[in-house]
N, C-alpha and C positions, 0 to 999 in steps of 0.2 A: 197378716195380710192387709195391705194398704187399701184405702177406699179410693182407687183410681181406675177409671175405665181403661182397658188395655188397647182399645182402638182409637178413641178420641182424646184421651188424656184428661177427661173431665174429672175434677177433684172436689174435695170438700170446700165449701165456701163458708164465710162467717158473716154475721150480721147482728141485728138487734131484734129482740122481742120488744114490742112497744105496747104498753098497756093503755087502757082508756084514759088513765091519768097521765099518760105520756112518760111513764117510767121506762127506762131502757135497761135491759139486761142482755148480755151477750149470748148468742146461740150459734149453732152450726147447721148449715144446710147440707144434707148428705145426698150424694148422687144416687139415683135409683139403679143400683147394680144388680144384675142377675147372671147366673151361670148359664151360658148358652153353648150349644154344640152346633157349629156351622160346618157346612160341607164345602170343601175346596174342589172345584171342578178340574183344575189343572193337575193338582196333586192326586186326586182320586181318593181322598180320605177325609174323615171328619176331624175337626179341631175344636177342643173345648176351651172357651175363653170366658173371662169375667168382664162383661161389658154392660154399659148403661142401656136402657131401653131406647134412648134416642139413637145410640149407635146401631142397635139392631134394626131400627127403621131405616137408617142411612144405608146399611148393608143391603137391605131389600130394595131400596130405591136405586142403588148402583148395580143391580142385577148380579148380586152375589159377593162373596167374600173376596175373591180374586180381584175383581175390578175395584172394589173399595180400597184394598191394600195398595194397589198400584197407583191410585190417585192420591192416597193419604201422604201427608208430610211425615218424614222420619222423626221429627222432634215430638210429634204427638203419640207415636206408637211405643208400646212397651218392648222389652227385649225379646219376648216370645213372638210378638207380632212382627218385629223387624226380621227375625229369623225366618218366619213364614214368607215374608215379602221377598227375601233373597232367594228362597227355594223356588218360589213361583217364577221369579225372573229367570233363574237358571233353567228351569224346566221349559219355559216358553222359548228361550234362546236356542235350546237344543232341538226343539220341534220345528 
């Protein structure tokens, strides 16, 4: 399982540990990923995603998963999230 947020595309970053003596060693900055179950109002069901806590705040700021996915760029979304976005668009077009 890769360390990538399914909604924002946030990935592992690399950098340096810098000691007091200014010695540099390589390190990894891992995103804060959590398994979250979000409710889709349009689809009427819950969806389980592995997202960063920043993405969870963004979903709440955009008034739910549906609005967040409709505003999100396709390049940032995972395959699972893209499939959800297409289902939401289809359901809204039918309504």
